[in-house]
C-alpha positions as CSV (number, residue, x, y, z in Angstrom):
1,M,-10.3,-6.4,2.8
2,K,-12.4,-9.6,2.9
3,H,-12.6,-10.0,-0.8
4,E,-8.8,-9.4,-1.1
5,A,-8.3,-12.4,1.4
6,I,-10.7,-14.7,-0.4
7,R,-8.9,-13.9,-3.9
8,A,-5.5,-14.2,-2.2
9,L,-6.5,-17.8,-1.0
10,Y,-8.7,-19.0,-3.9
11,Q,-7.1,-17.9,-7.3
12,N,-10.2,-19.4,-9.3
13,V,-12.6,-16.7,-7.6
14,T,-13.4,-14.2,-10.2
15,T,-16.6,-12.5,-8.6
16,I,-17.6,-11.9,-5.0
17,V,-21.3,-10.8,-4.3
18,G,-21.8,-10.2,-0.7
19,D,-20.1,-13.3,1.0
20,V,-20.6,-15.5,-2.1
21,A,-17.6,-16.2,-4.3
22,Y,-18.0,-17.4,-7.9
23,N,-15.5,-18.8,-10.5
24,A,-15.3,-17.8,-14.1
25,Q,-18.2,-20.3,-14.8
26,G,-20.5,-18.7,-12.4
27,E,-20.4,-21.7,-9.9
28,I,-20.1,-20.9,-6.3
29,V,-16.7,-21.4,-4.6
30,E,-16.7,-22.7,-1.0
31,Y,-14.2,-21.1,1.1
32,D,-12.9,-21.7,4.7
33,Q,-14.1,-18.8,6.6
34,E,-11.5,-19.4,9.3
35,L,-8.6,-19.3,6.8
36,V,-10.2,-16.1,5.3
37,N,-10.3,-14.4,8.7
38,T,-6.6,-15.3,9.2
39,K,-5.5,-13.9,5.8
40,Q,-7.8,-10.9,6.3
41,A,-5.9,-10.3,9.5
42,E,-2.5,-10.8,7.7
43,L,-3.5,-8.3,5.0
44,Q,-4.8,-5.8,7.5
45,A,-1.6,-5.9,9.5
46,D,0.5,-5.5,6.4
47,Y,-1.6,-2.5,5.4
48,D,-1.5,-0.8,8.8
49,A,2.4,-1.4,8.9
50,K,2.6,0.6,5.5
51,E,0.7,3.7,6.9
52,Y,3.9,5.7,7.0
53,Q,4.5,5.0,3.4
54,R,1.1,6.4,2.4
55,K,1.5,9.4,4.5
56,R,5.0,10.1,3.1
57,A,3.6,9.7,-0.5
58,L,1.1,12.4,0.2
59,E,3.8,14.8,1.6
60,Y,6.6,14.3,-1.1
61,P,6.7,16.9,-3.7
62,P,6.0,15.6,-7.2
63,I,9.0,13.9,-8.8
64,E,9.5,16.9,-11.3
65,E,9.8,19.2,-8.4
66,Q,12.2,17.0,-6.7
67,L,14.4,16.9,-9.8
68,D,14.3,20.5,-10.1
69,M,15.4,20.9,-6.3
70,Q,18.2,18.5,-6.9
71,Y,19.4,20.4,-10.1
72,W,19.4,23.8,-8.1
73,D,21.1,22.4,-5.2
74,K,23.8,21.1,-7.3
75,I,24.1,24.5,-8.9
76,N,24.0,26.5,-5.7
77,G,25.8,24.1,-3.4
78,T,22.6,23.8,-1.4
79,N,20.8,20.8,0.1
80,N,17.1,21.9,0.0
81,W,16.1,18.6,-1.4
82,E,17.8,16.5,1.2
83,T,16.4,18.7,3.8
84,K,12.7,18.4,2.6
85,I,12.9,14.6,2.2
86,A,14.6,14.1,5.7
87,E,11.8,16.3,7.3
88,I,9.0,14.2,5.9
89,K,10.8,11.0,6.8
90,A,11.1,12.4,10.3
91,L,7.5,13.3,10.3
92,Y,6.5,9.8,9.5
93,P,9.2,7.3,10.5
94,K,9.5,4.0,9.5
95,P,8.4,1.6,12.3
96,T,11.1,-0.7,13.7
């Protein structure tokens, strides 16, 4: 996450090796570690807040299967797709 924070703050950084950032000309780009730490914490908080999305994505059936479920629900007057999606959303609720 540190590399993402550096790149978010310093758009001229093209390469990072260890803790050293370089621009396209291979020159070292000095960065403010305190700013990087703050940005890193923001990025981590955003990542953590979206955990429910990542978990849902793993549970959702493939889109082709969902479309097939919707088709058959319409034909048969059922609501299997809505039930499946609601179960997943209930299992991994969006934080408030």
